[in-house]
C-alpha positions in Angstrom: 0.0 0.0 0.0 1.1 3.5 -0.6 -0.1 7.1 -0.8 -2.5 7.9 -3.6 -4.2 4.5 -3.6 -8.0 4.4 -3.0 -9.1 2.1 -0.1 -11.1 -1.0 -1.1 -14.8 -0.6 -1.3 -16.4 -3.3 0.9 -19.3 -3.8 3.3 -18.6 -4.3 7.0 -21.0 -6.2 9.2 -21.4 -4.1 12.4 -23.6 -4.3 15.4 -25.0 -1.0 16.7 -27.0 -0.1 19.7 -30.7 0.4 19.1 -32.7 1.7 22.0 -36.0 0.6 20.4 -35.0 -3.0 21.1 -36.0 -4.3 24.5 -34.0 -6.8 26.5 -30.4 -7.4 27.5 -29.0 -7.2 24.0 -30.3 -4.0 22.4 -28.2 -4.2 19.3 -29.0 -4.8 15.6 -27.0 -5.6 12.5 -26.0 -2.6 10.4 -24.0 -2.8 7.2 -21.4 -0.1 6.8 -19.4 0.6 3.6 -16.0 1.9 3.0 -17.7 5.1 1.9 -19.6 5.4 5.2 -16.3 5.5 7.0 -14.0 7.3 4.6 -15.9 9.4 2.1 -15.7 13.2 2.5 -13.5 12.9 5.7 -9.8 13.0 6.6 -9.3 10.1 9.0 -6.6 8.1 10.8 -7.1 4.4 10.4 -4.9 2.0 12.4 -5.1 -1.7 12.2 -3.7 -4.2 14.6 -3.4 -8.0 15.1 -6.3 -8.4 17.6 -8.6 -6.9 20.2 -7.6 -7.4 23.8 -4.0 -8.2 22.8 -1.2 -6.6 25.0 0.4 -4.0 22.7 -2.9 -3.1 21.2 -4.7 -2.6 24.5 -1.9 -1.1 26.5 -0.3 1.3 24.0 -1.7 1.7 20.5 -5.5 2.1 21.2 -5.1 4.1 24.4 -2.6 6.4 22.7 -5.0 7.2 19.9 -7.9 7.6 22.3 -6.0 9.9 24.6 -4.5 11.9 21.7 -7.7 12.5 19.8 -7.8 16.3 20.5 -4.2 16.6 19.1 -5.3 14.7 16.0 -8.4 16.9 15.6 -6.2 20.0 15.9 -4.2 18.6 12.9 -7.4 18.3 10.7 -8.4 14.7 11.4 -12.2 14.2 11.5 -12.3 10.6 12.8 -10.0 8.0 14.3 -10.8 4.4 13.4 -9.3 1.2 14.9 -9.7 -1.9 12.7 -8.9 -5.5 13.4 -9.7 -8.9 11.9 -12.2 -9.5 14.7 -16.0 -9.7 14.5 -18.3 -6.9 15.6 -19.1 -8.6 18.9 -15.5 -8.7 19.9 -14.7 -5.2 18.7 -17.7 -3.7 20.5 -16.7 -5.6 23.7 -13.2 -4.3 23.4 -14.4 -0.7 22.9 -16.5 -1.0 26.0 -13.6 -2.5 28.0 -11.3 0.4 26.8 -14.1 3.0 27.6 -13.6 4.5 24.2 -15.1 7.9 23.5 -13.0 9.2 20.6 -11.8 6.2 18.6 -14.4 4.2 16.6 -13.9 0.5 16.0 -14.3 -1.2 12.6 -14.8 -5.0 12.6 -13.1 -6.7 9.6 -14.4 -10.1 10.7 -13.6 -11.9 7.5 -10.4 -10.0 6.8 -11.7 -8.9 3.4 -10.6 -5.2 3.7 -7.3 -6.2 5.3 -6.6 -8.7 2.5 -7.4 -6.1 -0.2 -5.1 -3.7 1.6 -2.3 -6.3 1.2 -2.0 -6.5 5.0 -3.5 -9.9 5.8 -0.9 -12.2 7.4 -1.1 -15.6 9.0 -0.4 -15.7 12.8 -0.9 -19.4 13.3 2.3 -19.4 15.4 0.2 -17.6 18.0 -3.0 -19.5 17.4 -4.6 -16.4 15.8 -5.1 -17.6 12.2 -5.4 -14.8 9.6 -4.9 -11.3 11.1 -3.9 -7.8 10.1 -0.2 -6.7 10.1 0.1 -3.6 12.2 -0.2 -0.4 10.2 -1.7 3.1 10.3 -2.8 5.4 7.5 -4.1 8.9 7.0 -7.0 8.6 4.5 -8.4 11.6 2.9 -11.8 11.2 1.1 -11.1 7.5 0.6 -7.5 7.9 -0.7 -4.4 7.0 1.3 -2.5 10.2 2.1 0.2 8.7 4.2 1.1 5.1 5.1 2.8 3.8 8.3 3.6 0.1 8.2 5.6 -1.8 10.8 8.7 -3.4 9.4 9.1 -7.1 8.6 5.6 -8.0 7.4 5.4 -11.7 6.9 3.4 -14.8 7.9 4.0 -16.1 11.4 6.4 -13.4 12.4 8.1 -14.2 15.7 7.7 -10.7 17.1 5.1 -7.9 17.1 6.9 -4.8 15.9 5.4 -1.5 17.1 6.5 2.1 16.5 5.8 3.1 12.8 2.0 2.9 13.4 2.2 4.5 16.9 0.0 7.6 17.5 3.1 9.6 18.2 4.6 8.8 14.8 1.4 9.5 12.9 0.8 12.8 14.8 4.4 13.9 14.2 3.9 13.3 10.4 0.7 15.3 10.5 2.3 18.3 12.3 5.2 18.3 9.8 2.9 18.1 6.8 0.7 20.9 8.1 3.7 23.1 8.9 5.0 22.6 5.3 1.6 23.7 3.9 1.4 26.8 6.2 
């Protein structure tokens, strides 16, 4: 993946809260498309190997959540976290992390991740097919900047983290905005 490439156009199966539904599970299925997430907006998308995993839950997701105001100040409309997990898992993780600023996108079948060229096998960890860790700035559905962890391959023995960190992406945004000013 690289700057200038349009993100794949797919449909994501999501679960959304619906207060018109009674009972302990007031959620309904709602299809969301790539356009719903990316059209007409400048967003940060970061993708990671799995919800509830250590680096993702301790550093990457909280870093974007806590830095949301800084990203907004740099012209970012939304921050999205994607993983090859289903909507039930992603929603549970969002509740667990008490998210208010970052929105989760479930790529349950890995279709978006595969089309982005970022689907890797993590059978060595018992995960199966998952996303390689990356981040992107996407402007109206087109990749503006790309931040990929080094060493992408199947069954990588480590979990590199740094290129897709919120600090790295925010530094790029600040530098790019200063160059325009």
